[in-house]
DSSP file (Angstrom, degrees, kcal/mol; ACC not computed):
  #  RESIDUE AA STRUCTURE BP1 BP2  ACC     N-H-->O    O-->H-N    N-H-->O    O-->H-N    TCO  KAPPA ALPHA  PHI   PSI    X-CA   Y-CA   Z-CA
    1    1 A X     >        0   0    0      0, 0.0     4,-2.2     0, 0.0     5,-0.2   0.000 360.0 360.0 360.0 -41.6  -35.3  -32.9  -13.4
    2    2 A X  H  >  +     0   0    0      1,-0.2     4,-2.1     2,-0.2     5,-0.1   0.869 360.0  52.0 -64.6 -35.3  -33.8  -33.1  -16.9
    3    3 A X  H  > S+     0   0    0      2,-0.2     4,-1.0     1,-0.2    -1,-0.2   0.908 109.0  50.3 -64.6 -41.6  -35.2  -29.6  -17.7
    4    4 A X  H  > S+     0   0    0      1,-0.2     4,-3.1     2,-0.2     3,-0.5   0.902 110.2  49.1 -63.1 -42.3  -33.6  -28.3  -14.6
    5    5 A X  H  X S+     0   0    0     -4,-2.2     4,-2.3     1,-0.2     5,-0.3   0.870 105.8  58.2 -65.0 -37.1  -30.2  -29.8  -15.5
    6    6 A X  H  < S+     0   0    0     -4,-2.1     4,-0.4     1,-0.2    -1,-0.2   0.755 115.2  37.1 -65.0 -23.0  -30.5  -28.3  -19.0
    7    7 A X  H  X S+     0   0    0     -4,-1.0     4,-1.6    -3,-0.5    -2,-0.2   0.859 117.6  47.7 -92.7 -44.9  -30.8  -24.9  -17.5
    8    8 A X  H  X S+     0   0    0     -4,-3.1     4,-2.6     1,-0.2     5,-0.2   0.916 107.5  53.9 -67.0 -45.0  -28.4  -25.3  -14.6
    9    9 A X  H  X S+     0   0    0     -4,-2.3     4,-2.6     1,-0.2     5,-0.2   0.929 110.6  45.0 -60.7 -48.8  -25.4  -26.8  -16.4
   10   10 A X  H  > S+     0   0    0     -4,-0.4     4,-2.7    -5,-0.3    -1,-0.2   0.894 113.4  51.9 -62.9 -37.3  -25.2  -24.0  -19.1
   11   11 A X  H  X S+     0   0    0     -4,-1.6     4,-2.5     2,-0.2    -2,-0.2   0.932 111.5  45.9 -62.4 -45.5  -25.6  -21.4  -16.4
   12   12 A X  H  X S+     0   0    0     -4,-2.6     4,-2.5     2,-0.2    -2,-0.2   0.917 113.2  49.9 -64.1 -43.7  -22.7  -22.9  -14.4
   13   13 A X  H  X S+     0   0    0     -4,-2.6     4,-2.6    -5,-0.2     5,-0.2   0.929 111.8  47.9 -61.6 -45.3  -20.5  -23.2  -17.5
   14   14 A X  H  X S+     0   0    0     -4,-2.7     4,-2.8     1,-0.2    -1,-0.2   0.918 111.6  51.0 -62.7 -42.7  -21.2  -19.6  -18.5
   15   15 A X  H  X S+     0   0    0     -4,-2.5     4,-2.4    -5,-0.2    -2,-0.2   0.919 112.2  45.7 -60.7 -43.8  -20.4  -18.4  -15.0
   16   16 A X  H  X S+     0   0    0     -4,-2.5     4,-2.5     2,-0.2     5,-0.2   0.925 114.1  47.8 -67.1 -44.9  -17.1  -20.3  -14.9
   17   17 A X  H  X S+     0   0    0     -4,-2.6     4,-2.5     2,-0.2    -2,-0.2   0.935 113.0  49.7 -61.4 -46.0  -16.1  -19.2  -18.4
   18   18 A X  H  X S+     0   0    0     -4,-2.8     4,-2.5    -5,-0.2    -2,-0.2   0.916 111.1  48.6 -58.6 -45.6  -17.0  -15.6  -17.4
   19   19 A X  H  X S+     0   0    0     -4,-2.4     4,-2.4     1,-0.2    -1,-0.2   0.920 112.8  47.5 -61.1 -45.7  -15.0  -15.7  -14.2
   20   20 A X  H  X S+     0   0    0     -4,-2.5     4,-1.6     2,-0.2    -1,-0.2   0.877 111.8  50.5 -65.3 -36.7  -11.9  -17.2  -16.0
   21   21 A X  H  X S+     0   0    0     -4,-2.5     4,-0.8    -5,-0.2    -2,-0.2   0.933 112.9  45.5 -67.5 -45.3  -12.1  -14.6  -18.7
   22   22 A X  H >X S+     0   0    0     -4,-2.5     3,-0.8     1,-0.2     4,-0.6   0.903 111.8  52.3 -63.8 -41.6  -12.4  -11.7  -16.2
   23   23 A X  H >< S+     0   0    0     -4,-2.4     3,-0.6     1,-0.2    -1,-0.2   0.846 107.7  52.5 -64.2 -34.6   -9.5  -13.1  -14.1
   24   24 A X  H 3< S+     0   0    0     -4,-1.6    -1,-0.2     1,-0.2    -2,-0.2   0.652  97.8  65.9 -79.1 -14.1   -7.3  -13.3  -17.2
   25   25 A X  H << S+     0   0    0     -3,-0.8     2,-0.3    -4,-0.8    -1,-0.2   0.687  81.2  90.9 -82.0 -18.1   -7.9   -9.7  -18.1
   26   26 A X    <<  -     0   0    0     -3,-0.6     2,-0.5    -4,-0.6     8,-0.0  -0.615  70.0-146.1 -77.6 136.5   -6.1   -8.4  -15.0
   27   27 A X        -     0   0    0     -2,-0.3     8,-3.0     8,-0.1     2,-0.3  -0.909  16.0-167.0-105.0 128.8   -2.4   -7.8  -15.5
   28   28 A X  B     -A   34   0A   0     -2,-0.5     6,-0.2     6,-0.2     2,-0.1  -0.865  15.2-132.2-116.6 147.7   -0.1   -8.4  -12.6
   29   29 A X    >   -     0   0    0      4,-2.5     3,-2.0    -2,-0.3     6,-0.1  -0.365  42.9 -92.9 -84.0 175.2    3.6   -7.5  -12.0
   30   30 A X  T 3  S+     0   0    0      1,-0.3    -1,-0.1     2,-0.1    -2,-0.0   0.768 125.6  59.1 -62.0 -25.3    6.0  -10.1  -10.8
   31   31 A X  T 3  S-     0   0    0      2,-0.1    -1,-0.3    94,-0.0     3,-0.1   0.436 119.6-107.0 -83.3   0.0    5.3   -9.0   -7.2
   32   32 A X  S <  S+     0   0    0     -3,-2.0     2,-0.4     1,-0.3    -2,-0.1   0.605  76.8 134.5  85.6  12.3    1.6   -9.8   -7.5
   33   33 A X        -     0   0    0      4,-0.1    -4,-2.5     1,-0.1    -1,-0.3  -0.796  64.2-104.7 -96.7 136.8    0.6   -6.1   -7.6
   34   34 A X  B >   -A   28   0A   0     -2,-0.4     3,-1.4    -6,-0.2    -6,-0.2  -0.295  46.2 -96.5 -58.6 138.1   -1.9   -5.1  -10.2
   35   35 A X  T 3  S+     0   0    0     -8,-3.0    -8,-0.1     1,-0.3    -1,-0.1  -0.283 112.7  32.1 -56.9 141.3   -0.3   -3.2  -13.1
   36   36 A X  T 3  S+     0   0    0      1,-0.3    20,-2.8    -3,-0.1     2,-0.3   0.541 108.2  89.9  85.4   8.6   -0.6    0.5  -12.6
   37   37 A X  E <   -B   55   0B   0     -3,-1.4    88,-0.5    18,-0.3     2,-0.3  -0.868  63.1-140.9-128.1 163.9   -0.3    0.2   -8.8
   38   38 A X  E     -B   54   0B   0     16,-2.7    16,-2.2    -2,-0.3     2,-0.4  -0.907  24.8-115.2-119.5 155.2    2.3    0.1   -6.2
   39   39 A X  E     -Bc  53 127B   0     87,-1.3    89,-2.8    -2,-0.3     2,-0.4  -0.752  33.2-176.1 -90.0 136.3    2.5   -2.0   -3.1
   40   40 A X  E     -Bc  52 128B   0     12,-2.7    12,-2.8    -2,-0.4     2,-0.4  -0.998   1.9-176.8-132.3 134.4    2.3   -0.2    0.2
   41   41 A X  E     -Bc  51 129B   0     87,-2.3    89,-3.2    -2,-0.4     2,-0.5  -0.980  14.6-159.1-132.6 150.6    2.6   -1.7    3.7
   42   42 A X  E     -Bc  50 130B   0      8,-2.4     8,-2.5    -2,-0.4     2,-0.9  -0.978   7.3-161.8-124.4 112.5    2.3   -0.4    7.2
   43   43 A X  E     +Bc  49 131B   0     87,-3.3    89,-2.2    -2,-0.5     6,-0.2  -0.834  17.2 168.6 -98.8 104.2    3.9   -2.4   10.0
   44   44 A X  E    S-     0   0B   0      4,-2.3     2,-0.3    -2,-0.9    -1,-0.2   0.869  72.6 -14.1 -80.6 -37.9    2.4   -1.2   13.2
   45   45 A X  E >  S-B   48   0B   0      3,-1.1     3,-2.6    88,-0.0    -1,-0.3  -0.948  93.5 -72.5-152.6 159.3    3.8   -4.1   15.3
   46   46 A X  T 3  S+     0   0    0     -2,-0.3     3,-0.0     1,-0.3    -3,-0.0  -0.447 127.8  17.5 -56.4 128.3    5.4   -7.4   14.4
   47   47 A X  T 3  S+     0   0    0     -2,-0.2     2,-0.4     1,-0.0    -1,-0.3   0.408 110.0  88.9  86.5  -2.4    2.5   -9.5   13.1
   48   48 A X  E <   +B   45   0B   0     -3,-2.6    -4,-2.3     2,-0.0    -3,-1.1  -0.718  52.4 144.8-129.3  81.0    0.3   -6.5   12.6
   49   49 A X  E     -B   43   0B   0     -2,-0.4     2,-0.6    -6,-0.2    -6,-0.2  -0.962  36.5-151.4-121.9 134.4    0.9   -5.2    9.1
   50   50 A X  E     -B   42   0B   0     -8,-2.5    -8,-2.4    -2,-0.4     2,-0.4  -0.920  17.9-170.1-102.8 123.8   -1.6   -3.7    6.7
   51   51 A X  E     +B   41   0B   0     -2,-0.6     2,-0.3   -10,-0.2   -10,-0.2  -0.939  16.1 149.3-115.9 138.6   -0.8   -4.3    3.0
   52   52 A X  E     -B   40   0B   0    -12,-2.8   -12,-2.7    -2,-0.4     2,-0.4  -0.942  39.9-109.9-154.1 174.1   -2.5   -2.7    0.2
   53   53 A X  E     -B   39   0B   0     -2,-0.3     2,-0.4   -14,-0.2   -14,-0.2  -0.863  24.7-166.7-110.9 149.3   -2.2   -1.4   -3.4
   54   54 A X  E     -B   38   0B   0    -16,-2.2   -16,-2.7    -2,-0.4     2,-0.1  -1.000  34.0-100.1-135.5 136.1   -2.2    2.2   -4.4
   55   55 A X  E     -B   37   0B   0     -2,-0.4   -18,-0.3   -18,-0.2     2,-0.1  -0.332  45.0-114.6 -57.7 127.9   -2.7    3.6   -7.9
   56   56 A X        +     0   0    0    -20,-2.8     2,-0.3    -2,-0.1    -1,-0.1  -0.427  42.8 166.0 -68.4 134.6    0.8    4.6   -9.3
   57   57 A X    >   -     0   0    0      3,-0.2     3,-1.8    -2,-0.1    65,-0.2  -0.856  26.9-157.8-151.0 110.6    1.3    8.3   -9.9
   58   58 A X  T 3  S+     0   0    0     -2,-0.3    -2,-0.0     1,-0.3    -1,-0.0   0.520  91.9  64.8 -71.7  -2.7    4.8    9.6  -10.5
   59   59 A X  T 3  S+     0   0    0      2,-0.1     2,-0.5    62,-0.0    -1,-0.3   0.500  86.8  84.8 -94.7  -5.3    3.7   13.1   -9.5
   60   60 A X    <   -     0   0    0     -3,-1.8    62,-0.6    62,-0.1    -3,-0.2  -0.845  69.4-143.5-103.3 130.6    2.9   12.0   -5.8
   61   61 A X  B  >  -F  121   0C   0     -2,-0.5     4,-2.4    60,-0.2    60,-0.2  -0.281  33.4-100.6 -78.3 171.7    5.6   11.9   -3.2
   62   62 A X  H  > S+     0   0    0     58,-2.0     4,-2.6    55,-0.7     5,-0.2   0.899 126.5  54.1 -57.4 -40.7    5.8    9.3   -0.4
   63   63 A X  H  > S+     0   0    0     54,-2.1     4,-2.6    57,-0.2     5,-0.2   0.944 109.1  46.2 -59.8 -48.9    4.3   12.0    1.8
   64   64 A X  H  > S+     0   0    0     53,-0.3     4,-2.3     1,-0.2    -2,-0.2   0.886 114.2  48.5 -63.3 -39.3    1.3   12.6   -0.5
   65   65 A X  H  X S+     0   0    0     -4,-2.4     4,-2.5     2,-0.2    -1,-0.2   0.928 113.6  46.0 -64.1 -46.4    0.7    8.8   -0.9
   66   66 A X  H  X S+     0   0    0     -4,-2.6     4,-2.2    -5,-0.2    -2,-0.2   0.891 113.5  48.6 -67.2 -40.8    0.9    8.1    2.8
   67   67 A X  H  X S+     0   0    0     -4,-2.6     4,-2.4    -5,-0.2    -1,-0.2   0.923 111.3  50.8 -62.8 -44.9   -1.4   11.1    3.6
   68   68 A X  H  X S+     0   0    0     -4,-2.3     4,-2.6    -5,-0.2    -2,-0.2   0.919 111.3  46.9 -61.0 -45.8   -3.9   10.0    1.0
   69   69 A X  H  X S+     0   0    0     -4,-2.5     4,-2.2     2,-0.2    -1,-0.2   0.912 111.0  52.3 -64.1 -41.1   -4.0    6.4    2.3
   70   70 A X  H  X>S+     0   0    0     -4,-2.2     5,-2.8     1,-0.2     4,-0.6   0.907 111.1  47.6 -62.4 -40.5   -4.4    7.6    5.9
   71   71 A X  H ><5S+     0   0    0     -4,-2.4     3,-0.8     3,-0.2    -2,-0.2   0.925 111.3  50.2 -64.3 -44.5   -7.3    9.8    4.8
   72   72 A X  H 3<5S+     0   0    0     -4,-2.6    -2,-0.2     1,-0.2    -1,-0.2   0.868 116.1  42.4 -61.8 -35.4   -9.0    7.0    2.9
   73   73 A X  H 3<5S-     0   0    0     -4,-2.2    -1,-0.2    -5,-0.2    -2,-0.2   0.499 109.6-123.0 -89.1  -3.7   -8.6    4.7    5.9
   74   74 A X  T <<5 +     0   0    0     -3,-0.8     2,-0.3    -4,-0.6    -3,-0.2   0.864  58.0 155.1  61.5  36.8   -9.7    7.4    8.4
   75   75 A X      < -     0   0    0     -5,-2.8    -1,-0.2    -6,-0.2     2,-0.1  -0.738  52.7-105.3 -90.4 141.0   -6.4    6.9   10.2
   76   76 A X        -     0   0    0     -2,-0.3    17,-2.2    -3,-0.1     2,-0.4  -0.474  41.0-172.4 -58.5 137.0   -5.0    9.7   12.3
   77   77 A X  E     +G   92   0D   0     15,-0.2     2,-0.4    -2,-0.1    15,-0.2  -0.936   7.3 173.5-140.8 111.4   -2.1   11.2   10.4
   78   78 A X  E     +G   91   0D   0     13,-1.9    12,-2.2    -2,-0.4    13,-2.0  -0.942   0.7 169.0-124.3 143.2    0.1   13.8   12.0
   79   79 A X  E     -G   89   0D   0     -2,-0.4     2,-0.4    10,-0.3    10,-0.2  -0.960  24.5-136.0-145.6 161.3    3.3   15.4   10.8
   80   80 A X  E     -G   88   0D   0      8,-2.5     8,-2.9    -2,-0.3     2,-0.7  -0.983  14.5-141.7-122.6 135.2    5.6   18.3   11.6
   81   81 A X  E     -G   87   0D   0     -2,-0.4     6,-0.2     6,-0.2     3,-0.1  -0.866  15.0-176.8 -98.7 115.0    7.1   20.6    9.1
   82   82 A X    >   -     0   0    0      4,-3.1     3,-1.8    -2,-0.7     2,-0.2  -0.042  35.0-131.8-100.4  29.8   10.7   21.6    9.8
   83   83 A X  G >  S+     0   0    0      1,-0.3     3,-1.4     2,-0.2    -1,-0.3  -0.379  85.3   9.0  63.6-123.5   11.0   24.0    6.9
   84   84 A X  G 3  S+     0   0    0      1,-0.3    -1,-0.3    -2,-0.2     3,-0.1   0.750 127.8  61.5 -63.3 -24.8   14.2   23.4    4.9
   85   85 A X  G <  S-     0   0    0     -3,-1.8    -1,-0.3     1,-0.2    -2,-0.2   0.700 109.0-128.0 -77.0 -17.9   14.9   20.1    6.9
   86   86 A X    <   -     0   0    0     -3,-1.4    -4,-3.1    30,-0.1     2,-0.4  -0.527  31.4 -43.2 107.6-173.0   11.6   18.6    5.6
   87   87 A X  E     -G   81   0D   0     -6,-0.2    30,-0.6    -2,-0.2     2,-0.5  -0.809  41.8-158.0-102.5 136.9    8.5   17.0    7.0
   88   88 A X  E     -G   80   0D   0     -8,-2.9    -8,-2.5    -2,-0.4     2,-0.5  -0.968  14.2-139.3-115.3 120.5    8.6   14.4    9.7
   89   89 A X  E     +G   79   0D   0     -2,-0.5    15,-0.3   -10,-0.2   -10,-0.3  -0.678  25.1 175.2 -76.9 123.0    5.6   12.0   10.0
   90   90 A X  E     +     0   0D   0    -12,-2.2     7,-3.2    -2,-0.5     2,-0.3   0.608  59.5  26.3-109.0 -16.9    4.9   11.7   13.7
   91   91 A X  E     +GH  78  96D   0    -13,-2.0   -13,-1.9     5,-0.2     2,-0.4  -0.961  48.0 175.6-151.8 134.2    1.7    9.6   13.8
   92   92 A X  E >  S-GH  77  95D   0      3,-1.6     3,-2.1    -2,-0.3   -15,-0.2  -0.992  74.3 -38.2-130.7 127.5    0.0    7.0   11.5
   93   93 A X  T 3  S-     0   0    0    -17,-2.2   -17,-0.1    -2,-0.4   -19,-0.0  -0.403 125.5 -24.2  56.6-122.1   -3.1    5.4   12.9
   94   94 A X  T 3  S+     0   0    0     -2,-0.2     2,-0.6    -3,-0.1    -1,-0.3   0.333 113.1 100.2-104.9   6.9   -2.5    4.8   16.6
   95   95 A X  E <   -H   92   0D   0     -3,-2.1    -3,-1.6     4,-0.0     2,-0.4  -0.846  52.0-169.7-101.4 122.5    1.3    4.7   16.6
   96   96 A X  E >   -H   91   0D   0     -2,-0.6     3,-2.1    -5,-0.2    -5,-0.2  -0.914  31.8-100.0-114.7 134.2    3.0    8.0   17.7
   97   97 A X  T 3  S+     0   0    0     -7,-3.2     6,-0.2    -2,-0.4     3,-0.1  -0.174 107.3  30.6 -49.0 137.7    6.7    8.6   17.4
   98   98 A X  T >  S+     0   0    0      4,-3.0     3,-2.1     1,-0.3     2,-0.3   0.098  78.5 136.2  97.3 -20.5    8.7    8.1   20.6
   99   99 A X  G X  S-     0   0    0     -3,-2.1     3,-1.5     3,-0.3    -1,-0.3  -0.457  91.6 -11.6 -60.3 120.6    6.4    5.3   22.0
  100  100 A X  G 3  S-     0   0    0     -2,-0.3    -1,-0.3     1,-0.3     3,-0.1   0.821 125.8 -66.5  55.7  32.1    8.7    2.7   23.4
  101  101 A X  G <  S+     0   0    0     -3,-2.1    34,-0.5     1,-0.2     2,-0.3   0.806 104.7 133.1  59.8  32.1   11.6    4.5   21.6
  102  102 A X    <   -     0   0    0     -3,-1.5    -4,-3.0    -6,-0.2     2,-0.3  -0.829  33.3-172.8-113.8 154.4   10.1    3.6   18.2
  103  103 A X  E     -D  133   0B   0     30,-3.0    30,-2.1    -2,-0.3     2,-0.4  -0.962  33.1 -95.5-143.6 155.1    9.6    5.9   15.2
  104  104 A X  E     +D  132   0B   0    -15,-0.3     2,-0.3    -2,-0.3    28,-0.2  -0.622  47.2 173.3 -75.2 128.5    8.0    5.8   11.8
  105  105 A X  E     -D  131   0B   0     26,-2.2    26,-3.0    -2,-0.4     2,-0.4  -0.988  17.9-144.9-135.1 143.9   10.5    5.0    9.1
  106  106 A X  E     -D  130   0B   0     -2,-0.3     2,-0.3    24,-0.2     7,-0.3  -0.845  11.4-171.3-112.3 150.2   10.0    4.3    5.4
  107  107 A X  E     -D  129   0B   0     22,-2.4    22,-2.8    -2,-0.4     2,-0.4  -0.976   8.8-158.9-133.2 147.4   11.8    1.9    3.1
  108  108 A X  E >  S-DE 128 111B   0      3,-2.9     3,-1.6    -2,-0.3    20,-0.2  -0.995  84.3  -7.1-127.1 125.9   11.6    1.5   -0.7
  109  109 A X  T 3  S-     0   0    0     18,-1.7    -1,-0.1    -2,-0.4    19,-0.1   0.851 131.6 -57.7  56.9  34.9   12.7   -1.8   -2.2
  110  110 A X  T 3  S+     0   0    0     17,-0.4     2,-0.3     1,-0.2    -1,-0.3   0.514 118.1 103.6  79.7   4.0   14.0   -2.8    1.3
  111  111 A X  B <  S-E  108   0B   0     -3,-1.6    -3,-2.9     0, 0.0     2,-0.7  -0.913  72.3-120.8-123.6 147.5   16.3    0.2    1.6
  112  112 A X        -     0   0    0     -2,-0.3    -5,-0.2    -5,-0.2     2,-0.0  -0.769  30.9-135.0 -86.6 115.2   16.0    3.4    3.6
  113  113 A X        -     0   0    0     -2,-0.7    -7,-0.1    -7,-0.3     7,-0.0  -0.366   5.9-135.6 -66.7 149.9   16.1    6.4    1.3
  114  114 A X  S    S+     0   0    0      2,-0.0     2,-0.3    -2,-0.0    -1,-0.1   0.006  79.9  78.3 -97.5  28.8   18.4    9.3    2.4
  115  115 A X  S    S-     0   0    0      1,-0.1    -2,-0.1     2,-0.0     5,-0.1  -0.931  85.7 -96.7-131.1 156.9   15.8   11.9    1.5
  116  116 A X    >>  -     0   0    0     -2,-0.3     3,-1.2     1,-0.1     4,-0.7  -0.131  38.5-100.8 -70.0 170.1   12.7   13.1    3.2
  117  117 A X  T 34 S+     0   0    0    -30,-0.6   -54,-2.1     1,-0.3   -55,-0.7   0.748 120.5  52.7 -66.1 -26.5    9.1   12.0    2.4
  118  118 A X  T 34 S+     0   0    0    -56,-0.2    -1,-0.3     1,-0.2   -57,-0.1   0.630 110.4  49.4 -84.4 -10.2    8.3   15.0    0.3
  119  119 A X  T <4 S+     0   0    0     -3,-1.2     2,-0.6   -58,-0.1    -2,-0.2   0.536  91.6  86.7-101.5  -8.7   11.4   14.5   -1.9
  120  120 A X     <  -     0   0    0     -4,-0.7   -58,-2.0    -3,-0.2     2,-0.5  -0.832  53.2-173.7-102.3 126.1   11.0   10.9   -2.7
  121  121 A X  B     -F   61   0C   0     -2,-0.6   -60,-0.2   -60,-0.2   -63,-0.1  -0.973  21.9-129.2-118.3 126.0    8.9    9.9   -5.7
  122  122 A X        -     0   0    0    -62,-0.6     2,-0.3    -2,-0.5   -62,-0.1  -0.282  13.4-137.2 -74.1 157.0    8.2    6.2   -6.3
  123  123 A X    >   -     0   0    0      1,-0.1     3,-2.3   -67,-0.0    -1,-0.1  -0.760  40.8 -78.1-107.5 159.0    8.8    4.4   -9.6
  124  124 A X  T 3  S+     0   0    0     -2,-0.3   -86,-0.1     1,-0.3    -1,-0.1  -0.297 120.2  23.1 -54.6 136.5    6.4    1.9  -11.1
  125  125 A X  T 3  S+     0   0    0    -88,-0.5    -1,-0.3     1,-0.3   -87,-0.1   0.335  90.9 137.1  87.6  -7.4    6.8   -1.5   -9.4
  126  126 A X    <   -     0   0    0     -3,-2.3   -87,-1.3   -18,-0.0     2,-0.5  -0.272  47.0-139.6 -67.0 158.3    8.3    0.0   -6.2
  127  127 A X  E     -c   39   0B   0    -89,-0.2   -18,-1.7    -3,-0.1     2,-0.5  -0.984  10.3-156.2-122.3 119.8    7.2   -1.2   -2.8
  128  128 A X  E     -cD  40 108B   0    -89,-2.8   -87,-2.3    -2,-0.5     2,-0.5  -0.834  13.1-173.0 -95.7 124.9    6.7    1.4   -0.1
  129  129 A X  E     -cD  41 107B   0    -22,-2.8   -22,-2.4    -2,-0.5     2,-0.5  -0.974  10.2-164.6-123.4 123.4    7.0    0.0    3.4
  130  130 A X  E     -cD  42 106B   0    -89,-3.2   -87,-3.3    -2,-0.5     2,-0.4  -0.900  13.8-174.5-101.2 131.1    6.3    2.0    6.6
  131  131 A X  E     -cD  43 105B   0    -26,-3.0   -26,-2.2    -2,-0.5     2,-1.0  -0.991  23.3-148.3-130.9 132.7    7.7    0.5    9.8
  132  132 A X  E     + D   0 104B   0    -89,-2.2     2,-0.3    -2,-0.4   -28,-0.2  -0.845  54.4 123.3 -97.1 101.3    7.2    1.6   13.3
  133  133 A X  E     - D   0 103B   0    -30,-2.1   -30,-3.0    -2,-1.0     2,-0.1  -0.909  66.8 -68.0-152.0 171.4   10.5    0.5   14.9
  134  134 A X        -     0   0    0     -2,-0.3   -32,-0.2   -32,-0.3     2,-0.1  -0.421  64.3 -97.5 -66.5 144.0   13.5    1.6   16.8
  135  135 A X        -     0   0    0    -34,-0.5    -1,-0.1     1,-0.1   -31,-0.0  -0.392  28.3-166.7 -67.1 136.9   15.8    3.9   14.7
  136  136 A X              0   0    0      1,-0.2    -1,-0.1    -2,-0.1    -2,-0.0   0.473 360.0 360.0 -98.1  -6.0   18.8    2.3   13.0
  137  137 A X              0   0    0      0, 0.0    -1,-0.2     0, 0.0    -2,-0.1   0.463 360.0 360.0 -90.3 360.0   20.4    5.6   12.3
């Protein structure tokens, strides 16, 4: 029994120290998002929100980020290109624009940008929120 304790105790101590060391090497922003990432959320319905992190890249527009996430998640992603007026995202996952008079709308830092999804580029630390809701405009 003493031999077993001499083996188990050091293994447990090493495991705990290793876990604490690995946990301390991650750097987090004040919002709890891993450094080098942005927070992205999709609110499909009240109480049904998917939250995730996405690697930050200042060369990717909101459209490119949203399309990439949809592809990674195997979600249907449909959009319409209105030329000079821009691109309108019409479906993410199972929510289609017009259902119950609701539409996909995006916010950054809690505000609705006045530019289209292909024209908006996030900054480090931004939070991108997609909400399927009635239009406020």
